[in-house]
N, C-alpha and C positions, 0 to 999 in steps of 0.2 A: 176753566175760568181765566187763568193767567194768559193762555193763548188768545182767548177772545178779547181780553182787555188790551193785550199787546197789539193785536190786529187793529183794533180801534185807534189806538195811539199812533199806529203806522199809517192811518188814513183810510182803512176799510170802513165803509159806511153801511154795510149790511152784514149781519151775522145771523146764523140760525141757532136759536136756543129755545128748546121746549120748556114748558112750564111744569113746575112741581115734581110730580112723581116719575115722569118718564126721563128726566134729564140725567140723573145719576146712573141709571141702568145702562144708558147708551154711552156714558162717559162725556156727556156734553155739559157745558155750563148752563145752569137753569136761568130762565128769564128773570125771575125775581131777584136773583143775586146780581146779575149783570145790570139790571135797571137801578138797583140800590147803589151799587159800586159807582156807576156813572153819575148818579145824583149827588152822592157824597163827595166825589172828587171831580165835580164838573169843571172846576178851574184847570185841573190837570189834563182832562181829556178834551175839553172844548166842544162837547157835543151834548145834545139833548135828545131824548127818545120820544117825547110826547105821550109816554105811558103814564097814566095816573097811578101813583104808588098806593094810594088808599084803596085801590081796587085789586091789588095783588093778593091779599089774604082772602077776600071773598071769592075771587076767581079760583084760587087754589082749592078752597072748600067745595066749590061747585064742581070742579074737575074730579075731585075724589068721590063725590056723590055719583057722578055720571059713570066713571070708570070702575068704581069699586076698589081702586087702589088706595093704599094708605100712605100718608106722609109720615116719615120717621119723626119721632118727637124732637130729635136734636137737629132737624133740618133748619138751616139758616133762613131767616125771614118769616117763613110760614109754618114752621114746626111748633108744636104745643109748648116746647121748652125753649124756644128761641129767645125769649126774654125772661127766663127763669133764673133766679139767683139764690143759691144756697149758702155760699161762703159768706161769713160775717163781713169780711173786708169788702166784698162786692156789694153787699146790701148797704153798708155804710157809704161806699163811694157813690152808689146810685142815688141815695137820699141827698147827698151833698151836691152832686153834679151828674145827672144821668149819662152824659156823654163820656164819663170816665170808663164805663164798661159797655156802652151801647153806641155803636158807630152812627146810628140814626135814631132820632126820637120816635118812640112808639106811636105817638099821635099822627105821625106822617104815614103810618102803615095801618090805617083803619082803627086808630085809637085803642089798641090792645093794651091791657093792663099787665104789668109785671107780675110774676108769680114769686111769692116769697116762701121760704121754707125755714122752719125752726128745727133743724136736724143737727147732727154732730159737727158738720162743717160750718154752721152759722155761729158757733160759740154757745149755743143753748142745747141742752139735752132734754129730750122728752122722756119722762119717767112713767113706767107703767104702774 
């Protein structure tokens, strides 16, 4: 990821980056991570991709259905836990200002909802 972004900053205008599940296995930056990084820091990079961010999550899901490969829950942007918050301080921060712990608003990425947890790290205990 760092090498891809450094190359773009240095003037490269084409990078190869696979989507979702195949990126990490090959050691490449994933498409969705590069697209979001460039969108979030567009003033810093001065480039646009033309890729519709709201299609990143549905495309990832389609690829997993086609290939049978699974996306790790903690995968940035498209993982099931990408916008999960268990720690109470995170939950409080998200309620007050979502950008406190989320670099991009969920609604720009297919309107996904945050997942909240009331476990030991949230300051609430579940009793059996």
